[in-house]
C-alpha positions in Angstrom: 44.9 10.7 140.1 48.2 10.8 138.3 46.5 12.6 135.4 45.5 15.4 137.8 49.0 15.7 139.2 50.5 15.9 135.7 47.9 18.4 134.7 48.6 20.5 137.8 52.3 20.3 137.2 51.9 21.3 133.7 50.0 24.4 134.8 52.6 25.4 137.3 55.4 24.8 134.8 53.7 27.1 132.4 53.7 30.0 134.9 57.2 29.3 136.0 58.3 29.5 132.4 56.5 32.8 131.9 58.2 34.2 135.0 61.6 33.0 133.8 61.0 34.6 130.4 60.0 37.9 132.0 63.1 37.8 134.2 65.3 37.1 131.2 63.8 40.0 129.3 64.2 42.3 132.3 67.8 41.3 132.7 68.6 41.7 129.0 67.0 45.1 129.0 69.0 46.2 132.0 72.2 45.0 130.5 71.4 46.7 127.2 70.5 50.0 128.9 73.7 49.8 131.0 75.9 49.3 128.0 74.1 51.8 125.7 76.7 54.5 124.9 73.9 57.1 124.6 73.1 56.7 128.3 76.7 57.4 129.3 76.7 60.9 130.8 80.3 61.5 129.9 79.7 60.7 126.2 76.5 62.8 126.1 78.3 66.0 127.1 80.4 67.5 124.2 82.8 69.2 126.6 83.2 66.2 129.0 86.7 64.9 129.3 88.1 68.1 127.6 90.2 70.6 129.5 88.8 74.1 129.6 90.6 76.3 127.0 93.4 78.6 128.2 92.4 82.3 127.8 95.9 83.1 126.7 95.6 80.5 123.9 92.4 82.1 122.7 93.9 85.5 122.7 96.9 84.3 120.7 94.7 82.9 118.1 92.5 85.9 117.9 95.4 88.3 117.5 97.5 86.2 115.2 98.6 88.4 112.2 97.5 87.4 108.8 99.8 87.5 105.8 98.9 89.8 103.0 97.8 88.1 99.8 99.6 88.4 96.6 97.4 91.1 95.3 98.1 93.3 98.3 101.9 92.9 98.0 101.9 93.5 94.3 99.9 96.7 94.3 102.1 99.6 93.3 102.5 102.4 95.7 101.2 105.8 94.6 102.8 109.1 95.0 103.1 112.5 93.6 104.3 112.5 90.0 105.6 115.4 88.1 104.8 115.9 84.4 108.5 116.3 83.4 112.1 115.6 84.4 113.8 118.3 86.5 117.2 119.2 87.8 118.7 121.7 90.2 119.5 124.9 88.2 123.0 125.2 89.8 125.2 123.2 92.0 125.8 124.8 95.4 124.7 125.1 99.0 121.1 126.0 99.8 121.5 128.8 102.3 117.8 129.8 102.6 114.9 127.4 102.4 111.3 127.8 101.2 109.1 129.4 103.9 105.6 130.4 102.9 103.9 128.8 105.9 106.3 130.4 108.4 108.7 133.3 108.6 112.3 133.2 107.6 114.9 135.7 108.8 116.3 138.0 106.1 119.9 139.0 107.0 119.7 141.9 104.5 116.6 143.6 105.8 117.1 142.2 109.3 113.5 141.1 109.7 111.4 138.0 109.4 109.3 137.5 106.3 108.0 134.7 104.0 110.4 133.3 101.3 108.9 131.9 98.1 111.9 130.0 96.9 115.3 128.7 97.8 118.7 130.6 97.7 121.5 128.5 96.3 125.0 130.0 97.0 127.6 129.4 94.3 130.7 131.2 92.8 129.9 134.2 90.7 129.9 133.3 87.0 128.8 129.7 87.5 126.4 128.6 84.8 122.7 128.5 85.7 120.6 126.1 83.7 116.9 125.6 83.1 115.4 123.2 85.6 113.2 121.6 83.0 112.1 121.8 79.3 110.1 124.9 78.6 109.8 128.2 77.0 111.3 131.5 78.2 108.3 133.7 79.1 110.3 136.9 79.9 113.6 138.3 81.2 113.9 141.5 83.2 115.8 143.4 85.8 113.8 143.6 89.1 114.4 146.4 91.5 114.6 144.1 94.5 115.4 140.6 93.0 117.8 141.7 90.3 118.2 140.1 86.9 115.5 137.5 86.4 114.5 134.8 83.9 111.0 133.3 83.9 110.3 130.0 82.1 107.0 128.3 81.5 106.7 124.5 81.5 104.0 122.0 80.8 101.4 121.3 83.5 101.1 124.9 84.6 104.5 125.0 86.2 106.6 128.2 86.1 110.2 128.5 87.3 111.9 131.8 88.2 115.6 132.4 88.4 116.7 135.7 90.1 119.9 137.4 91.3 121.5 136.3 88.0 124.5 138.1 86.4 123.6 140.9 84.0 124.5 138.8 80.9 121.9 136.3 80.0 122.0 133.4 77.5 118.3 133.4 76.5 115.5 135.9 75.7 111.7 135.8 75.7 110.2 133.2 73.4 113.3 130.8 73.4 112.7 127.1 73.7 115.0 125.6 76.3 115.8 122.1 77.4 116.5 120.9 80.9 120.2 121.6 81.6 120.5 124.4 79.0 122.4 127.5 80.1 120.2 130.5 80.7 122.7 132.8 82.6 125.1 132.8 85.4 125.3 133.3 89.2 125.4 136.9 90.3 124.5 139.1 93.3 122.0 141.5 91.8 119.1 140.9 94.2 119.2 144.0 96.5 116.7 142.3 98.9 119.2 139.4 99.4 122.5 141.1 99.0 123.8 139.9 102.4 123.8 136.3 101.1 126.5 137.1 98.5 126.7 135.4 95.1 123.7 133.1 94.7 120.6 132.3 92.7 117.1 132.7 94.1 115.1 129.9 92.6 111.3 129.8 92.9 108.5 127.6 91.4 104.8 127.9 91.1 102.1 125.6 89.7 98.9 127.1 88.4 99.8 130.5 90.0 100.3 128.9 93.4 103.8 128.9 95.1 105.3 125.5 95.8 108.5 124.3 97.5 111.1 124.0 94.7 112.4 120.9 96.4 109.1 119.2 95.8 109.3 120.2 92.1 112.9 118.7 92.0 112.0 115.3 93.5 112.8 112.3 91.3 109.9 110.5 89.7 
C-alpha cells in the first residue's frame, strides 16, 4: 500500500517538476524579451529622441561659402598685354577724346563727327616724342590735319602725330626710340584749328583704329 502511494507521489512530482520548469522557461523568456534592446521602439527608430532639424540651420550649412584653394588664389590674372613699352607723346591736357563709336563735337567745323584719336593741348614749341620704339614710315603736310609724322611699330601698331610744327626732327626711314623727339607742338591742323596749339595723336593696330589710351596703358 505504501509502495503505491510513493509510486503515485513520484508520478505527481514528476509532472509538477515539468510544470515548474516550463514556467521558469516562460518567465525567463519574458524577462529576456522585455530587456532586449532590439525590442525597444525608441532604440529601433534612428530619429527617436532627436529633435527635428531647424530649417534655418540647414540653409545656413547649404549656403556656407567655401574658401578658394591655393591654386585658385595663386592663378595670375590675365589681361591685355602690349608688345612694347609706350608713353604719352607730349605732356598736356587731353581736350578731345577718342570717339569712333559715337560722335564728338568739332568746334572748328561746328558739327558732330567721329574722332580717331586724342587731342593733347600744350604750349607751341613743346617737344613731341615717339610713343614707342619704331621706324618712321613717312612725314607729310596734310591739307586738313597739318604737319604729320607716321611711325610703324612691332605687332602691327602704327602711331600718327598731327598738327605738329613745320620743323620736324625725323624723316622717313629713321629708327626712333620711345621718348625720342620727332617734332614740336603746333597748330597746323585746319580741321582742328579752334583747339589752338595741340597734337592730334592717333593709333591703329593691323589697320584698325584703336583708343590711344588703351595703347598707352601700362603693362
